[in-house]
N, C-alpha and C positions, 0 to 999 in steps of 0.2 A: 578755465576762465573764458568768459565771452570775449570774442574779438571785437574791436571797435568797428563800426560800420565803415566800409570802404569810401574813399573820397570819390567825387564825381568822375575824375579821369579813369579811375580803376573800374568803376561801375560800367562806364561806356565801353571800355576796352575788352573786358572779359566776356566770353560767350555765356549766354544765359543757360542755366541748368536745363537739361531735357525735360519736357513735359511727358509724364507717363500716365495717361488716362486709362481707365478701365475698359474703354471702347477703342476699337481700331478704325482708322479711316476706310471708307468704302473704296475710295480711289487712292492707289499708292501714290505718295508724294514724290516730287523731284528731290533728290539728295544732292545738293549743290556743293557740299564740302569737298575741298581738294584733298584733305588729309584726315586720317582717323586716329583716335586716341587709344592708347594701350594701357593696361594695368601695370605692366612691368616688362622686363627683358624676356622672361620666360614666355609671356604672352606673345611677344613679337616672334619668338622662335616657333611657337606652336602654329601661328597663322602662316608664316612663310613655309613651314613644313607640311601644311595641310592638315594638321591634327586638330585645328580649330577653325571654324568659319570666321571670316572677317576680311576687311579691306585695309589697305595700307595707304595707297596714294592713287588719285583718280586716273592717272595715266596707266596704272596697272590693272584697274578695275574699280567698279563702283556698283551700288545696288541697281541703278536704272539700266546700266548695260547688261548686268546679269539677268534681269527680268526680261529684257527685250531678246537677249540671246536664247533664253529658254523657249520663248514663244517661236522664234524663227526656226530653231532646231526641230520643234514639234511640227511646225508647218511643213518643213522640208523632209520629214522622216529621217532626220540626221541624228547622230549621237550627240553633237554639240554644235555651238555656233559662237561667233565673236562679232563685236561691233567696232567699226572703224570710223575715222573722221570723214570719209567720203567714199563714193564708189571706187574712185581711182586709188584711194589709200588701201581699200580692201584688195583690189587687183594687185597693187604693188606688194602687199604683204604676202600674197600667195607666191608671186614670182621670187621675192627675196627669200622666202622660207624654203622653196623647192629647188632652186637652181644655184649652181656654182660655176666658176670659170671652167670653160670647156664643155658645158652642157648645151643642150639645144631645145628650143621651144618651137612647136608647130602651131601656127595660128590661122584661123579662118580669115581670108582676105576681106570678108564682109563685116569684120568687127568695127566697133566704134572707133573713130579716128584717133582719139587720144590713147586708146589701148594699143593700137597698132604702133603709134609713136613710142610708147613706153617699151614695148617688146622689141621693135625693130631698130630703134635709135638709142634709147637709153641703156637697155641691157647689154647692148654690144660693147659699151664702154667698159663693162666688167667681164668681158670675155665670154658672154653667153650669145651663141648664134641663134638664128631663127630663120624660118622659111614659111611662106604662106601656102595655103591650099584652098580649094573651093569646098566649103563645108557641105554643099548640096551634092557633091560627088565623092563618096567615100574612097573611091580608087585614087583620087588625087591626094588624099591623106597618106595612103600607102606609099606613094611616091615621095612625099615630104618627110617621112619618118627617117631618123638616123639612129645609129647605135647609142648616141648620147641623148636622145630625146627624153626629156623628163616630164614635159607637160604638153597637152593638146588643148588649145583654148578656142572655144566657140561660143556663140550666143544661141539661145533657144529660138528667138525671132530676131533676125538681123536688122540692123539699123542702117539705112531706112527702108529697104525693099521688102522686109518682113519675110525673108526666106527661112524655112524651117529645115534644119539638117536631120539626117537619120541618126538620132542620138544613140540608140542601142548599137548600131553598126560601128559608129565612131568609137564608142566605149570599148567594144571588142577589139578593134584595131589598136587602140592605145594600150590596152591591157596586154595584148600579145607582144607589144614593143617594150613593155616595162615602163610605160608612161601613165600619167594620171590625166583623166579628162576633167577640164575645168569648164563649167557652163555659166556664162553670164545670163542670169535669169530675169534681168531688170524689166523686160517688156512683157513677161508672162507669169508673174506670181499667181499661183492657184490653178493655172491651166495645165500643168503637169508637175511631176516631181522628178527632176533629173537624176537624183541619187538612185531612185528605184529603176531608172533606165541605164544605170552603169556609171554615172559621173562620180568622181571622188570629191569634187568641190562644187558648191553652188554659190555664186556671187550675186549680190544685189546692190544696186544703187538705191539705198533706202530713201534717198532724196525724192525719188520719183513716186511710183504707185503705192508703195508701202506707207510712206509719210503722207502722201495724198493731198497736201495743201500748199505746196511750194513755200514752206516756212521752216525747213530744216535741211541740213546737209549731213548725210551719214552713209556708211557702207556696211555691208553685212556679208559674212561668209559662213556657210554651214558645211560640215564634214564629219570625219571621225574624231574621236576624243584626242587621239595622239596628234593628228594633223592640226586640230584647232589649238591644242596646247602649244605646239611649235609656233603657229601664227601669232598667238597671244604674246609669246616671248619676243618675237620680232616686232610686233606692234609697240610694245613698251620700249624696246631699245631704240627704235627709229621714230618714236613719237607719233604713231599713226592712229592712236585711240580716239574713239568718239566721246563727246562730252556728255555729262549727265542730263542737262536740260533737253538736248535734242534727242537723246535716247528716250526720255520720258515722252516727248512729243510723238516720236515714232511708234511707241507702244500704244499711245492713244489713237494714232492713225490706223494702226493694225486692226483695231477693234471693228472698224467699218470696211475693211478691205474687201471681204466677200460681197457686201452689198454694192460697193462702188464698182467693183470689177464686173459684176453681173450686169449692172445698169449700163455702164459705159460700153461694155462689149456688145450688148444688144443694140444700143444706139449706133455704134460704129458699123455693125453689119447692115443695118437699115440704110445708113448714109452711103456706105460703100456701094450698095446696089443702086441707089439713086444716082450717084456720081457716074457709075459705069454705064447707066442707061441714058445719061444726059446727052451724049454725043458731042460734048463740048470740051472734053479732055482727051489727051492722047492715050493715057492708061491709068488704071486704078490698081494699086497693089494692096491686096487684103487677103489673108489666107482663107477667109470664109467664102470667098468668091470661087465658083467652080473653075473659072479660067486661070486662077492663080496656079503657078507651076507646082506648088507643094500642097495643094488643097487636099488631096487624098491622104497624104501623110499627116496633115494637120487634123483631119477627121479621126485618124487612128491614134495619134499621140496626145492630142489635146482634149481636155474635157471642160465643159462649162463655158464654151465659147471660143472665140478666135482672137481675143485681145481688143484693146481700145485704140490701136494705132491704124491709121490709114495713110498711105502715101499716094499722092496724085501727081502725075506727069502733065504739066501744062504745055510742054513743048519746048520752051526756051526761057532764058532768064527774064526777058522783058515781059512775057506773058505771066510768069510766076510773080514778078513784082507787081504787075497790074492786079492780079488776083489778091495778093496780100493787101494792097492799098484799097481795093474795092470792098474789103470786109469792114463792117461797122462794129461788130461785137466780139470777134475772135482776134485776140492780139497775136502779133509776131513776137513770141517769147521762147527762145531756144532752150526749152526743157520739156518735160512731159509729166503726166500723172496727176495733174491738178484736178480739183473738183470742177473747174471750169475748163472749157475747150481752149486749147492754145495751138499755135502753128509754129513750125520751124522750117528753115530753108537749109537742108543739109550741106550743100556745096559751099555755102558761105559761113556755116557755123560748125556743126559736129564733125564735118570732114574737110574743113578749111586747111589748106596747106598740105594735103595729102598728094601723093603721086598722081598727076593728071592721067597718065596712061592706065593706072590701076582703076581710077574712078570711071574712066571711059569703058574699061573692060567689064566692070561690075554694073554699068548702067546708071551710075549716080551722076546725073546730068544737072546743069543749072536750072532746068525746068521743073525739078522735083520739089514738091512741098509736102512736108509731113504733118499730119493732123493728129493731135492727142485729144481724143474725144472725152468730154467730161460728163456731167450729170444733167445738163440742160435737156429740155424737150427737143426731140428729134426734128419736129416741124419748125421750131424756131431756128435751129441750127441750119436746116436746109434753106430756109428763107434767106439767111445771110450768105450761104454758099451760092445760091442761085443768083442773088444780086451781084456778087463778086464775079461770077462767071459771065454775066451779062456785061459787066464793066470791062472784062478782058476783051470781049468781042467788040 
């Protein structure tokens, strides 16, 4: 018998039946559903057991995260990858999955400030000890390793002085100690593949260069299938997962990453040379400059350029502030990786609240300004920098 038509309240409340056209969309759509429907209890069992493909709940996984993870794994020459709510969520997932009370983590003193806080302050509350080392001096890692060291944490290019460690040597030392090397690759996607250099994990803040437009917040980790499966379980339990729409945005941003990376890197190298020759700054930190302490290593390990970041030492906080205020078109916005050039002041943003003695030892002074070069014309950017340097004087 035909059922009577539903009343308006029912029509509005019920999901519309899926549209099944004979054609497929050229661009994969965002899948915004929090939960997925099953045919019955056996179907649930099959999906949970891996006998059938499917998704259950967005915190555990969804099509947009799966699509992005596949692309990241291929990009990093890894077996698998996972998507997280932010770069710090990705870092936290690795630390939570790999350490227990009584374990030890060795971390590069040049790491992003929040990562140092997470390892040095927060993990200690759970009985995990840590010690820092100079990532540019492998012998200092040998001194920092312990019997219980489980992870060695470094960055490909450090924030903000753009130091490049000897990744193969650090990987060897970590392996000999029974530890895994974790590389934060946020500043250098496409410039090298840390897993091919011996890393066990590659971490990205997808918010930055991969997303590329300052309109999403995500983290990414690539590694072995077993390690990523463990991270995915931790992510679901602790609620660290990335959401569908931002995963979709990151996949869209990834499509232009090679073009953006090449253009921004070429412009950054041009501007680094101009700044270093200007005679109006104390120092320019850029691995593409011959005077950079890791230039030879960068030429050996990196391919396709030296990155889009330049750090300039103006001398002191007052001169840095004058430079920032003298810029007309480059905003002070403490992030990086946008299509437009932005600027940050590390000592008051990314490294705010860190140990002053450590910052002094590393050379992270109040006079440093970090530039994230975008896609603008190099001459237009130089005109703005030149004007700001004149304002400083």
